[in-house]
mmCIF file as gemmi writes it, N, C-alpha and C atoms, coordinates in Angstrom:
data_model
loop_
_atom_site.group_PDB
_atom_site.id
_atom_site.type_symbol
_atom_site.label_atom_id
_atom_site.label_alt_id
_atom_site.label_comp_id
_atom_site.label_asym_id
_atom_site.label_entity_id
_atom_site.label_seq_id
_atom_site.pdbx_PDB_ins_code
_atom_site.Cartn_x
_atom_site.Cartn_y
_atom_site.Cartn_z
_atom_site.occupancy
_atom_site.B_iso_or_equiv
_atom_site.pdbx_formal_charge
_atom_site.auth_seq_id
_atom_site.auth_asym_id
_atom_site.pdbx_PDB_model_num
ATOM 1 N N . MET Axp A 1 ? 112.069 107.453 75.057 1 0 ? 1 A 1
ATOM 2 C CA . MET Axp A 1 ? 111.815 106.548 76.152 1 0 ? 1 A 1
ATOM 3 C C . MET Axp A 1 ? 112.602 106.929 77.404 1 0 ? 1 A 1
ATOM 4 N N . LEU Axp A 2 ? 113.848 107.345 77.256 1 0 ? 2 A 1
ATOM 5 C CA . LEU Axp A 2 ? 114.635 107.716 78.42 1 0 ? 2 A 1
ATOM 6 C C . LEU Axp A 2 ? 114.124 108.991 79.068 1 0 ? 2 A 1
ATOM 7 N N . ASN Axp A 3 ? 113.441 109.856 78.294 1 0 ? 3 A 1
ATOM 8 C CA . ASN Axp A 3 ? 112.926 111.076 78.887 1 0 ? 3 A 1
ATOM 9 C C . ASN Axp A 3 ? 111.572 110.862 79.561 1 0 ? 3 A 1
ATOM 10 N N . ASP Axp A 4 ? 111.026 109.668 79.497 1 0 ? 4 A 1
ATOM 11 C CA . ASP Axp A 4 ? 109.763 109.331 80.135 1 0 ? 4 A 1
ATOM 12 C C . ASP Axp A 4 ? 109.86 107.938 80.759 1 0 ? 4 A 1
ATOM 13 N N . PRO Axp A 5 ? 110.652 107.802 81.846 1 0 ? 5 A 1
ATOM 14 C CA . PRO Axp A 5 ? 110.895 106.469 82.403 1 0 ? 5 A 1
ATOM 15 C C . PRO Axp A 5 ? 109.749 105.896 83.235 1 0 ? 5 A 1
ATOM 16 N N . LEU Axp A 6 ? 108.71 106.692 83.515 1 0 ? 6 A 1
ATOM 17 C CA . LEU Axp A 6 ? 107.593 106.204 84.309 1 0 ? 6 A 1
ATOM 18 C C . LEU Axp A 6 ? 106.384 106.006 83.395 1 0 ? 6 A 1
ATOM 19 N N . PRO Axp A 7 ? 106.235 104.791 82.855 1 0 ? 7 A 1
ATOM 20 C CA . PRO Axp A 7 ? 105.134 104.542 81.923 1 0 ? 7 A 1
ATOM 21 C C . PRO Axp A 7 ? 103.767 104.701 82.588 1 0 ? 7 A 1
ATOM 22 N N . ARG Axp A 8 ? 102.759 105.028 81.788 1 0 ? 8 A 1
ATOM 23 C CA . ARG Axp A 8 ? 101.38 105.127 82.287 1 0 ? 8 A 1
ATOM 24 C C . ARG Axp A 8 ? 101.01 103.787 82.935 1 0 ? 8 A 1
ATOM 25 N N . GLY Axp A 9 ? 100.451 103.85 84.13 1 0 ? 9 A 1
ATOM 26 C CA . GLY Axp A 9 ? 100.037 102.646 84.834 1 0 ? 9 A 1
ATOM 27 C C . GLY Axp A 9 ? 101.129 101.982 85.648 1 0 ? 9 A 1
ATOM 28 N N . ALA Axp A 10 ? 102.289 102.624 85.778 1 0 ? 10 A 1
ATOM 29 C CA . ALA Axp A 10 ? 103.411 101.999 86.48 1 0 ? 10 A 1
ATOM 30 C C . ALA Axp A 10 ? 103.438 102.311 87.975 1 0 ? 10 A 1
ATOM 31 N N . VAL Axp A 11 ? 102.358 102.862 88.504 1 0 ? 11 A 1
ATOM 32 C CA . VAL Axp A 11 ? 102.275 103.163 89.931 1 0 ? 11 A 1
ATOM 33 C C . VAL Axp A 11 ? 101.058 102.458 90.518 1 0 ? 11 A 1
ATOM 34 N N . ASN Axp A 12 ? 101.266 101.766 91.635 1 0 ? 12 A 1
ATOM 35 C CA . ASN Axp A 12 ? 100.175 101.111 92.352 1 0 ? 12 A 1
ATOM 36 C C . ASN Axp A 12 ? 100.415 101.334 93.839 1 0 ? 12 A 1
ATOM 37 N N . LEU Axp A 13 ? 99.64 102.217 94.445 1 0 ? 13 A 1
ATOM 38 C CA . LEU Axp A 13 ? 99.81 102.522 95.866 1 0 ? 13 A 1
ATOM 39 C C . LEU Axp A 13 ? 98.875 101.717 96.751 1 0 ? 13 A 1
ATOM 40 N N . ARG Axp A 14 ? 98.137 100.797 96.164 1 0 ? 14 A 1
ATOM 41 C CA . ARG Axp A 14 ? 97.228 99.946 96.935 1 0 ? 14 A 1
ATOM 42 C C . ARG Axp A 14 ? 97.463 98.475 96.609 1 0 ? 14 A 1
ATOM 43 N N . GLY Axp A 15 ? 98.714 98.138 96.432 1 0 ? 15 A 1
ATOM 44 C CA . GLY Axp A 15 ? 99.044 96.769 96.068 1 0 ? 15 A 1
ATOM 45 C C . GLY Axp A 15 ? 98.865 95.792 97.211 1 0 ? 15 A 1
ATOM 46 N N . GLU Axp A 16 ? 98.703 94.542 96.86 1 0 ? 16 A 1
ATOM 47 C CA . GLU Axp A 16 ? 98.605 93.482 97.851 1 0 ? 16 A 1
ATOM 48 C C . GLU Axp A 16 ? 99.782 92.539 97.646 1 0 ? 16 A 1
ATOM 49 N N . ALA Axp A 17 ? 100.745 92.613 98.543 1 0 ? 17 A 1
ATOM 50 C CA . ALA Axp A 17 ? 101.93 91.768 98.461 1 0 ? 17 A 1
ATOM 51 C C . ALA Axp A 17 ? 102.121 91.055 99.791 1 0 ? 17 A 1
ATOM 52 N N . ARG Axp A 18 ? 102.132 89.739 99.757 1 0 ? 18 A 1
ATOM 53 C CA . ARG Axp A 18 ? 102.308 88.933 100.976 1 0 ? 18 A 1
ATOM 54 C C . ARG Axp A 18 ? 103.758 88.901 101.445 1 0 ? 18 A 1
ATOM 55 N N . ASP Axp A 19 ? 104.682 89.01 100.476 1 0 ? 19 A 1
ATOM 56 C CA . ASP Axp A 19 ? 106.1 88.871 100.779 1 0 ? 19 A 1
ATOM 57 C C . ASP Axp A 19 ? 106.908 89.546 99.672 1 0 ? 19 A 1
ATOM 58 N N . TRP Axp A 20 ? 108.234 89.439 99.754 1 0 ? 20 A 1
ATOM 59 C CA . TRP Axp A 20 ? 109.095 90.114 98.783 1 0 ? 20 A 1
ATOM 60 C C . TRP Axp A 20 ? 108.833 89.618 97.367 1 0 ? 20 A 1
ATOM 61 N N . ARG Axp A 21 ? 108.588 88.324 97.225 1 0 ? 21 A 1
ATOM 62 C CA . ARG Axp A 21 ? 108.363 87.745 95.903 1 0 ? 21 A 1
ATOM 63 C C . ARG Axp A 21 ? 107.102 88.34 95.257 1 0 ? 21 A 1
ATOM 64 N N . SER Axp A 22 ? 106.01 88.402 96.014 1 0 ? 22 A 1
ATOM 65 C CA . SER Axp A 22 ? 104.783 88.954 95.444 1 0 ? 22 A 1
ATOM 66 C C . SER Axp A 22 ? 104.906 90.464 95.221 1 0 ? 22 A 1
ATOM 67 N N . ALA Axp A 23 ? 105.752 91.14 95.997 1 0 ? 23 A 1
ATOM 68 C CA . ALA Axp A 23 ? 105.994 92.574 95.761 1 0 ? 23 A 1
ATOM 69 C C . ALA Axp A 23 ? 106.718 92.777 94.421 1 0 ? 23 A 1
ATOM 70 N N . ILE Axp A 24 ? 107.705 91.926 94.136 1 0 ? 24 A 1
ATOM 71 C CA . ILE Axp A 24 ? 108.398 92.013 92.851 1 0 ? 24 A 1
ATOM 72 C C . ILE Axp A 24 ? 107.439 91.666 91.715 1 0 ? 24 A 1
ATOM 73 N N . GLU Axp A 25 ? 106.614 90.652 91.926 1 0 ? 25 A 1
ATOM 74 C CA . GLU Axp A 25 ? 105.65 90.275 90.886 1 0 ? 25 A 1
ATOM 75 C C . GLU Axp A 25 ? 104.622 91.384 90.663 1 0 ? 25 A 1
ATOM 76 N N . LEU Axp A 26 ? 104.242 92.096 91.721 1 0 ? 26 A 1
ATOM 77 C CA . LEU Axp A 26 ? 103.314 93.22 91.602 1 0 ? 26 A 1
ATOM 78 C C . LEU Axp A 26 ? 103.909 94.323 90.723 1 0 ? 26 A 1
ATOM 79 N N . THR Axp A 27 ? 105.12 94.757 91.07 1 0 ? 27 A 1
ATOM 80 C CA . THR Axp A 27 ? 105.72 95.852 90.298 1 0 ? 27 A 1
ATOM 81 C C . THR Axp A 27 ? 106.161 95.381 88.92 1 0 ? 27 A 1
ATOM 82 N N . GLY Axp A 28 ? 106.628 94.148 88.812 1 0 ? 28 A 1
ATOM 83 C CA . GLY Axp A 28 ? 106.958 93.603 87.491 1 0 ? 28 A 1
ATOM 84 C C . GLY Axp A 28 ? 105.731 93.556 86.602 1 0 ? 28 A 1
ATOM 85 N N . GLY Axp A 29 ? 104.588 93.217 87.203 1 0 ? 29 A 1
ATOM 86 C CA . GLY Axp A 29 ? 103.338 93.197 86.453 1 0 ? 29 A 1
ATOM 87 C C . GLY Axp A 29 ? 102.967 94.572 85.924 1 0 ? 29 A 1
ATOM 88 N N . LEU Axp A 30 ? 103.295 95.614 86.696 1 0 ? 30 A 1
ATOM 89 C CA . LEU Axp A 30 ? 103.051 96.981 86.221 1 0 ? 30 A 1
ATOM 90 C C . LEU Axp A 30 ? 103.881 97.261 84.967 1 0 ? 30 A 1
ATOM 91 N N . PHE Axp A 31 ? 105.154 96.839 85.002 1 0 ? 31 A 1
ATOM 92 C CA . PHE Axp A 31 ? 106.029 96.984 83.826 1 0 ? 31 A 1
ATOM 93 C C . PHE Axp A 31 ? 105.479 96.207 82.633 1 0 ? 31 A 1
ATOM 94 N N . GLU Axp A 32 ? 105.049 94.984 82.909 1 0 ? 32 A 1
ATOM 95 C CA . GLU Axp A 32 ? 104.531 94.127 81.834 1 0 ? 32 A 1
ATOM 96 C C . GLU Axp A 32 ? 103.312 94.763 81.175 1 0 ? 32 A 1
ATOM 97 N N . LYS Axp A 33 ? 102.357 95.244 81.983 1 0 ? 33 A 1
ATOM 98 C CA . LYS Axp A 33 ? 101.153 95.875 81.44 1 0 ? 33 A 1
ATOM 99 C C . LYS Axp A 33 ? 101.483 97.131 80.65 1 0 ? 33 A 1
ATOM 100 N N . ALA Axp A 34 ? 102.53 97.836 81.058 1 0 ? 34 A 1
ATOM 101 C CA . ALA Axp A 34 ? 102.951 99.048 80.355 1 0 ? 34 A 1
ATOM 102 C C . ALA Axp A 34 ? 103.73 98.722 79.078 1 0 ? 34 A 1
ATOM 103 N N . GLY Axp A 35 ? 104.086 97.449 78.899 1 0 ? 35 A 1
ATOM 104 C CA . GLY Axp A 35 ? 104.832 97.042 77.714 1 0 ? 35 A 1
ATOM 105 C C . GLY Axp A 35 ? 106.324 97.296 77.801 1 0 ? 35 A 1
ATOM 106 N N . ALA Axp A 36 ? 106.824 97.602 79.009 1 0 ? 36 A 1
ATOM 107 C CA . ALA Axp A 36 ? 108.247 97.895 79.176 1 0 ? 36 A 1
ATOM 108 C C . ALA Axp A 36 ? 109.109 96.635 79.254 1 0 ? 36 A 1
ATOM 109 N N . ILE Axp A 37 ? 108.532 95.532 79.746 1 0 ? 37 A 1
ATOM 110 C CA . ILE Axp A 37 ? 109.27 94.272 79.879 1 0 ? 37 A 1
ATOM 111 C C . ILE Axp A 37 ? 108.354 93.109 79.533 1 0 ? 37 A 1
ATOM 112 N N . THR Axp A 38 ? 108.957 91.931 79.422 1 0 ? 38 A 1
ATOM 113 C CA . THR Axp A 38 ? 108.187 90.705 79.265 1 0 ? 38 A 1
ATOM 114 C C . THR Axp A 38 ? 108.156 89.991 80.623 1 0 ? 38 A 1
ATOM 115 N N . PRO Axp A 39 ? 107.279 89.009 80.79 1 0 ? 39 A 1
ATOM 116 C CA . PRO Axp A 39 ? 107.226 88.269 82.061 1 0 ? 39 A 1
ATOM 117 C C . PRO Axp A 39 ? 108.561 87.615 82.447 1 0 ? 39 A 1
ATOM 118 N N . SER Axp A 40 ? 109.401 87.323 81.477 1 0 ? 40 A 1
ATOM 119 C CA . SER Axp A 40 ? 110.675 86.69 81.823 1 0 ? 40 A 1
ATOM 120 C C . SER Axp A 40 ? 111.587 87.635 82.601 1 0 ? 40 A 1
ATOM 121 N N . TYR Axp A 41 ? 111.423 88.941 82.436 1 0 ? 41 A 1
ATOM 122 C CA . TYR Axp A 41 ? 112.224 89.875 83.233 1 0 ? 41 A 1
ATOM 123 C C . TYR Axp A 41 ? 111.75 89.876 84.682 1 0 ? 41 A 1
ATOM 124 N N . THR Axp A 42 ? 110.449 89.807 84.903 1 0 ? 42 A 1
ATOM 125 C CA . THR Axp A 42 ? 109.928 89.709 86.269 1 0 ? 42 A 1
ATOM 126 C C . THR Axp A 42 ? 110.495 88.455 86.93 1 0 ? 42 A 1
ATOM 127 N N . ALA Axp A 43 ? 110.477 87.344 86.225 1 0 ? 43 A 1
ATOM 128 C CA . ALA Axp A 43 ? 111.035 86.096 86.752 1 0 ? 43 A 1
ATOM 129 C C . ALA Axp A 43 ? 112.521 86.252 87.048 1 0 ? 43 A 1
ATOM 130 N N . ALA Axp A 44 ? 113.237 86.971 86.203 1 0 ? 44 A 1
ATOM 131 C CA . ALA Axp A 44 ? 114.672 87.186 86.416 1 0 ? 44 A 1
ATOM 132 C C . ALA Axp A 44 ? 114.923 88.037 87.658 1 0 ? 44 A 1
ATOM 133 N N . MET Axp A 45 ? 114.044 89.002 87.947 1 0 ? 45 A 1
ATOM 134 C CA . MET Axp A 45 ? 114.202 89.805 89.164 1 0 ? 45 A 1
ATOM 135 C C . MET Axp A 45 ? 114.046 88.92 90.399 1 0 ? 45 A 1
ATOM 136 N N . VAL Axp A 46 ? 113.065 88.04 90.389 1 0 ? 46 A 1
ATOM 137 C CA . VAL Axp A 46 ? 112.855 87.112 91.511 1 0 ? 46 A 1
ATOM 138 C C . VAL Axp A 46 ? 114.065 86.187 91.642 1 0 ? 46 A 1
ATOM 139 N N . GLN Axp A 47 ? 114.516 85.64 90.538 1 0 ? 47 A 1
ATOM 140 C CA . GLN Axp A 47 ? 115.658 84.723 90.559 1 0 ? 47 A 1
ATOM 141 C C . GLN Axp A 47 ? 116.917 85.419 91.079 1 0 ? 47 A 1
ATOM 142 N N . SER Axp A 48 ? 117.091 86.681 90.744 1 0 ? 48 A 1
ATOM 143 C CA . SER Axp A 48 ? 118.257 87.426 91.204 1 0 ? 48 A 1
ATOM 144 C C . SER Axp A 48 ? 118.29 87.528 92.73 1 0 ? 48 A 1
ATOM 145 N N . VAL Axp A 49 ? 117.138 87.778 93.339 1 0 ? 49 A 1
ATOM 146 C CA . VAL Axp A 49 ? 117.081 87.835 94.808 1 0 ? 49 A 1
ATOM 147 C C . VAL Axp A 49 ? 117.296 86.448 95.397 1 0 ? 49 A 1
ATOM 148 N N . GLU Axp A 50 ? 116.743 85.425 94.77 1 0 ? 50 A 1
ATOM 149 C CA . GLU Axp A 50 ? 116.952 84.063 95.255 1 0 ? 50 A 1
ATOM 150 C C . GLU Axp A 50 ? 118.435 83.698 95.252 1 0 ? 50 A 1
ATOM 151 N N . GLU Axp A 51 ? 119.153 84.126 94.228 1 0 ? 51 A 1
ATOM 152 C CA . GLU Axp A 51 ? 120.57 83.783 94.098 1 0 ? 51 A 1
ATOM 153 C C . GLU Axp A 51 ? 121.491 84.659 94.933 1 0 ? 51 A 1
ATOM 154 N N . HIS Axp A 52 ? 121.178 85.949 95.041 1 0 ? 52 A 1
ATOM 155 C CA . HIS Axp A 52 ? 122.111 86.896 95.659 1 0 ? 52 A 1
ATOM 156 C C . HIS Axp A 52 ? 121.632 87.484 96.977 1 0 ? 52 A 1
ATOM 157 N N . GLY Axp A 53 ? 120.435 87.127 97.4 1 0 ? 53 A 1
ATOM 158 C CA . GLY Axp A 53 ? 119.91 87.662 98.651 1 0 ? 53 A 1
ATOM 159 C C . GLY Axp A 53 ? 119.251 89.019 98.447 1 0 ? 53 A 1
ATOM 160 N N . PRO Axp A 54 ? 118.87 89.659 99.543 1 0 ? 54 A 1
ATOM 161 C CA . PRO Axp A 54 ? 118.089 90.898 99.477 1 0 ? 54 A 1
ATOM 162 C C . PRO Axp A 54 ? 118.936 92.155 99.255 1 0 ? 54 A 1
ATOM 163 N N . TYR Axp A 55 ? 119.904 92.073 98.361 1 0 ? 55 A 1
ATOM 164 C CA . TYR Axp A 55 ? 120.769 93.222 98.086 1 0 ? 55 A 1
ATOM 165 C C . TYR Axp A 55 ? 119.988 94.407 97.524 1 0 ? 55 A 1
ATOM 166 N N . ILE Axp A 56 ? 118.769 94.189 97.049 1 0 ? 56 A 1
ATOM 167 C CA . ILE Axp A 56 ? 117.961 95.249 96.449 1 0 ? 56 A 1
ATOM 168 C C . ILE Axp A 56 ? 117.33 96.164 97.492 1 0 ? 56 A 1
ATOM 169 N N . VAL Axp A 57 ? 117.357 95.758 98.775 1 0 ? 57 A 1
ATOM 170 C CA . VAL Axp A 57 ? 116.737 96.546 99.836 1 0 ? 57 A 1
ATOM 171 C C . VAL Axp A 57 ? 117.6 97.767 100.126 1 0 ? 57 A 1
ATOM 172 N N . VAL Axp A 58 ? 117.004 98.95 99.98 1 0 ? 58 A 1
ATOM 173 C CA . VAL Axp A 58 ? 117.69 100.214 100.216 1 0 ? 58 A 1
ATOM 174 C C . VAL Axp A 58 ? 117.454 100.684 101.656 1 0 ? 58 A 1
ATOM 175 N N . ALA Axp A 59 ? 116.244 100.499 102.133 1 0 ? 59 A 1
ATOM 176 C CA . ALA Axp A 59 ? 115.85 100.881 103.49 1 0 ? 59 A 1
ATOM 177 C C . ALA Axp A 59 ? 114.635 100.024 103.848 1 0 ? 59 A 1
ATOM 178 N N . PRO Axp A 60 ? 114.251 99.97 105.115 1 0 ? 60 A 1
ATOM 179 C CA . PRO Axp A 60 ? 113.066 99.188 105.472 1 0 ? 60 A 1
ATOM 180 C C . PRO Axp A 60 ? 111.848 99.617 104.632 1 0 ? 60 A 1
ATOM 181 N N . GLY Axp A 61 ? 111.246 98.648 103.97 1 0 ? 61 A 1
ATOM 182 C CA . GLY Axp A 61 ? 110.069 98.924 103.153 1 0 ? 61 A 1
ATOM 183 C C . GLY Axp A 61 ? 110.349 99.517 101.79 1 0 ? 61 A 1
ATOM 184 N N . PHE Axp A 62 ? 111.627 99.621 101.397 1 0 ? 62 A 1
ATOM 185 C CA . PHE Axp A 62 ? 111.974 100.229 100.113 1 0 ? 62 A 1
ATOM 186 C C . PHE Axp A 62 ? 113.052 99.398 99.425 1 0 ? 62 A 1
ATOM 187 N N . ALA Axp A 63 ? 112.744 98.916 98.233 1 0 ? 63 A 1
ATOM 188 C CA . ALA Axp A 63 ? 113.697 98.087 97.482 1 0 ? 63 A 1
ATOM 189 C C . ALA Axp A 63 ? 113.687 98.508 96.023 1 0 ? 63 A 1
ATOM 190 N N . LEU Axp A 64 ? 114.799 98.307 95.366 1 0 ? 64 A 1
ATOM 191 C CA . LEU Axp A 64 ? 114.941 98.583 93.934 1 0 ? 64 A 1
ATOM 192 C C . LEU Axp A 64 ? 115.183 97.257 93.216 1 0 ? 64 A 1
ATOM 193 N N . ALA Axp A 65 ? 114.111 96.574 92.908 1 0 ? 65 A 1
ATOM 194 C CA . ALA Axp A 65 ? 114.226 95.277 92.231 1 0 ? 65 A 1
ATOM 195 C C . ALA Axp A 65 ? 114.665 95.493 90.787 1 0 ? 65 A 1
ATOM 196 N N . HIS Axp A 66 ? 115.558 94.628 90.335 1 0 ? 66 A 1
ATOM 197 C CA . HIS Axp A 66 ? 116.062 94.698 88.969 1 0 ? 66 A 1
ATOM 198 C C . HIS Axp A 66 ? 116.751 93.379 88.637 1 0 ? 66 A 1
ATOM 199 N N . ALA Axp A 67 ? 117.107 93.228 87.388 1 0 ? 67 A 1
ATOM 200 C CA . ALA Axp A 67 ? 117.857 92.058 86.927 1 0 ? 67 A 1
ATOM 201 C C . ALA Axp A 67 ? 118.837 92.527 85.859 1 0 ? 67 A 1
ATOM 202 N N . ARG Axp A 68 ? 119.597 91.602 85.331 1 0 ? 68 A 1
ATOM 203 C CA . ARG Axp A 68 ? 120.582 91.93 84.301 1 0 ? 68 A 1
ATOM 204 C C . ARG Axp A 68 ? 119.879 92.407 83.032 1 0 ? 68 A 1
ATOM 205 N N . PRO Axp A 69 ? 120.528 93.253 82.259 1 0 ? 69 A 1
ATOM 206 C CA . PRO Axp A 69 ? 119.951 93.644 80.971 1 0 ? 69 A 1
ATOM 207 C C . PRO Axp A 69 ? 119.716 92.397 80.11 1 0 ? 69 A 1
ATOM 208 N N . SER Axp A 70 ? 118.613 92.408 79.378 1 0 ? 70 A 1
ATOM 209 C CA . SER Axp A 70 ? 118.31 91.256 78.528 1 0 ? 70 A 1
ATOM 210 C C . SER Axp A 70 ? 117.325 91.665 77.447 1 0 ? 70 A 1
ATOM 211 N N . GLU Axp A 71 ? 117.036 90.714 76.584 1 0 ? 71 A 1
ATOM 212 C CA . GLU Axp A 71 ? 116.06 90.93 75.514 1 0 ? 71 A 1
ATOM 213 C C . GLU Axp A 71 ? 114.646 91.091 76.07 1 0 ? 71 A 1
ATOM 214 N N . ALA Axp A 72 ? 114.449 90.747 77.35 1 0 ? 72 A 1
ATOM 215 C CA . ALA Axp A 72 ? 113.134 90.865 77.98 1 0 ? 72 A 1
ATOM 216 C C . ALA Axp A 72 ? 112.78 92.32 78.293 1 0 ? 72 A 1
ATOM 217 N N . VAL Axp A 73 ? 113.747 93.215 78.179 1 0 ? 73 A 1
ATOM 218 C CA . VAL Axp A 73 ? 113.522 94.634 78.432 1 0 ? 73 A 1
ATOM 219 C C . VAL Axp A 73 ? 113.221 95.323 77.108 1 0 ? 73 A 1
ATOM 220 N N . ARG Axp A 74 ? 112.051 95.935 77.047 1 0 ? 74 A 1
ATOM 221 C CA . ARG Axp A 74 ? 111.643 96.64 75.829 1 0 ? 74 A 1
ATOM 222 C C . ARG Axp A 74 ? 111.935 98.123 75.905 1 0 ? 74 A 1
ATOM 223 N N . GLN Axp A 75 ? 111.976 98.67 77.13 1 0 ? 75 A 1
ATOM 224 C CA . GLN Axp A 75 ? 112.327 100.075 77.32 1 0 ? 75 A 1
ATOM 225 C C . GLN Axp A 75 ? 112.814 100.281 78.743 1 0 ? 75 A 1
ATOM 226 N N . THR Axp A 76 ? 113.628 101.286 78.948 1 0 ? 76 A 1
ATOM 227 C CA . THR Axp A 76 ? 114.079 101.639 80.28 1 0 ? 76 A 1
ATOM 228 C C . THR Axp A 76 ? 112.906 102.272 81.008 1 0 ? 76 A 1
ATOM 229 N N . ALA Axp A 77 ? 112.625 101.8 82.222 1 0 ? 77 A 1
ATOM 230 C CA . ALA Axp A 77 ? 111.461 102.299 82.947 1 0 ? 77 A 1
ATOM 231 C C . ALA Axp A 77 ? 111.62 102.061 84.438 1 0 ? 77 A 1
ATOM 232 N N . ILE Axp A 78 ? 110.816 102.782 85.206 1 0 ? 78 A 1
ATOM 233 C CA . ILE Axp A 78 ? 110.725 102.566 86.644 1 0 ? 78 A 1
ATOM 234 C C . ILE Axp A 78 ? 109.248 102.373 86.986 1 0 ? 78 A 1
ATOM 235 N N . SER Axp A 79 ? 108.993 101.678 88.071 1 0 ? 79 A 1
ATOM 236 C CA . SER Axp A 79 ? 107.617 101.556 88.556 1 0 ? 79 A 1
ATOM 237 C C . SER Axp A 79 ? 107.648 101.755 90.064 1 0 ? 79 A 1
ATOM 238 N N . TRP Axp A 80 ? 106.476 101.963 90.637 1 0 ? 80 A 1
ATOM 239 C CA . TRP Axp A 80 ? 106.374 102.205 92.068 1 0 ? 80 A 1
ATOM 240 C C . TRP Axp A 80 ? 105.201 101.403 92.591 1 0 ? 80 A 1
ATOM 241 N N . GLY Axp A 81 ? 105.467 100.564 93.559 1 0 ? 81 A 1
ATOM 242 C CA . GLY Axp A 81 ? 104.398 99.797 94.18 1 0 ? 81 A 1
ATOM 243 C C . GLY Axp A 81 ? 104.508 99.911 95.679 1 0 ? 81 A 1
ATOM 244 N N . ALA Axp A 82 ? 103.386 100.029 96.338 1 0 ? 82 A 1
ATOM 245 C CA . ALA Axp A 82 ? 103.377 100.132 97.801 1 0 ? 82 A 1
ATOM 246 C C . ALA Axp A 82 ? 102.23 99.286 98.334 1 0 ? 82 A 1
ATOM 247 N N . PRO Axp A 83 ? 102.467 98.611 99.461 1 0 ? 83 A 1
ATOM 248 C CA . PRO Axp A 83 ? 101.383 97.823 100.055 1 0 ? 83 A 1
ATOM 249 C C . PRO Axp A 83 ? 100.294 98.732 100.592 1 0 ? 83 A 1
ATOM 250 N N . GLU Axp A 84 ? 99.078 98.22 100.596 1 0 ? 84 A 1
ATOM 251 C CA . GLU Axp A 84 ? 97.952 98.977 101.131 1 0 ? 84 A 1
ATOM 252 C C . GLU Axp A 84 ? 98.178 99.313 102.598 1 0 ? 84 A 1
ATOM 253 N N . GLN Axp A 85 ? 98.72 98.372 103.358 1 0 ? 85 A 1
ATOM 254 C CA . GLN Axp A 85 ? 99.005 98.582 104.767 1 0 ? 85 A 1
ATOM 255 C C . GLN Axp A 85 ? 100.505 98.811 104.944 1 0 ? 85 A 1
ATOM 256 N N . PRO Axp A 86 ? 100.958 99.981 105.415 1 0 ? 86 A 1
ATOM 257 C CA . PRO Axp A 86 ? 102.391 100.196 105.637 1 0 ? 86 A 1
ATOM 258 C C . PRO Axp A 86 ? 102.952 99.096 106.526 1 0 ? 86 A 1
ATOM 259 N N . GLY Axp A 87 ? 104.109 98.576 106.151 1 0 ? 87 A 1
ATOM 260 C CA . GLY Axp A 87 ? 104.756 97.526 106.915 1 0 ? 87 A 1
ATOM 261 C C . GLY Axp A 87 ? 104.227 96.136 106.598 1 0 ? 87 A 1
ATOM 262 N N . ALA Axp A 88 ? 103.363 96.034 105.584 1 0 ? 88 A 1
ATOM 263 C CA . ALA Axp A 88 ? 102.778 94.739 105.273 1 0 ? 88 A 1
ATOM 264 C C . ALA Axp A 88 ? 103.771 93.787 104.616 1 0 ? 88 A 1
ATOM 265 N N . VAL Axp A 89 ? 104.795 94.314 103.99 1 0 ? 89 A 1
ATOM 266 C CA . VAL Axp A 89 ? 105.776 93.452 103.338 1 0 ? 89 A 1
ATOM 267 C C . VAL Axp A 89 ? 107.095 93.571 104.055 1 0 ? 89 A 1
C-alpha cells in the first residue's frame, strides 16, 4: 500500500467545488470510492479546518487536506482534485 499511494480513481481534474468544504468532500469522496478511508475521515478533515482554520492551504488554489490518524483510514493514500474552472474555489 505504501508503494502505491495513489489509488485508482483518486484523481478528478473536472471537479465541481463551490467552496473549501465541498473541495474537501470532493477529494474525500475519491478516497472513499477507492476504499482508502471511510466517510468519517472526510468529516474529520472538514472538522479540522473548522477548528484550526485554513492551515492546510499551501499556496493559492492548493491545499493538503488531512485529519488525525484514526480507524477511518484503511490505507495511506493521496488524491488530487481540481476545479473545472481555475480559481473557482
